[in-house]
C-alpha positions in Angstrom: 14.4 56.7 -55.7 11.3 58.7 -56.7 11.6 61.1 -59.6 9.1 64.0 -60.1 9.2 66.2 -63.2 7.2 69.4 -63.0 6.7 71.3 -66.2 5.6 74.9 -66.1 5.5 77.8 -68.5 8.4 80.2 -68.2 6.6 83.2 -66.9 8.5 84.7 -64.0 8.4 82.0 -61.4 10.6 83.0 -58.5 13.3 80.9 -56.9 11.2 80.9 -53.7 8.2 79.5 -55.6 10.4 76.8 -57.1 11.7 75.9 -53.7 8.1 75.6 -52.4 7.3 73.3 -55.4 10.3 71.1 -54.7 9.5 70.9 -51.0 5.8 70.3 -51.5 6.3 67.5 -54.1 8.9 65.9 -51.9 6.6 66.0 -48.8 3.7 64.7 -50.8 5.7 61.5 -51.7 6.7 61.2 -48.0 3.1 61.6 -46.8 1.3 59.4 -49.4 3.9 56.8 -50.3 6.3 56.9 -47.3 9.2 57.7 -49.6 12.6 58.8 -48.2 12.9 62.6 -48.9 16.7 62.2 -49.1 16.4 60.1 -52.2 13.5 61.9 -53.9 14.5 63.9 -57.0 12.4 66.8 -58.2 13.1 68.6 -61.5 11.4 71.7 -62.7 11.4 72.3 -66.4 10.4 75.8 -67.6 9.0 75.9 -71.1 8.7 79.0 -73.2 5.1 79.8 -73.9 5.8 79.5 -77.7 6.7 75.9 -77.1 3.6 75.0 -75.1 0.4 74.3 -77.0 -3.2 74.0 -75.8 -6.1 73.4 -78.2 -4.0 73.7 -81.3 -2.3 77.0 -80.5 0.6 78.2 -78.4 0.2 79.6 -74.9 1.7 82.9 -76.2 -1.2 83.3 -78.6 -3.8 82.4 -75.9 -2.2 84.9 -73.5 -2.4 87.7 -76.1 -6.1 87.1 -76.2 -6.3 87.2 -72.4 -6.9 83.5 -71.9 
């Protein structure tokens, strides 16, 4: 049973976009590894930008600077 964990920053991702991520990740495992889509698990974790760091600073700080 494949397990895929997608982590994204919590910045207004719609339910439709999440559905596409789940469908796409599942289909990728079917296409590349021949996995059964009925037993493929996909979990999306949305992380607050204050809790996601890049280069020693939070994404919140980077976004404020326009990065």
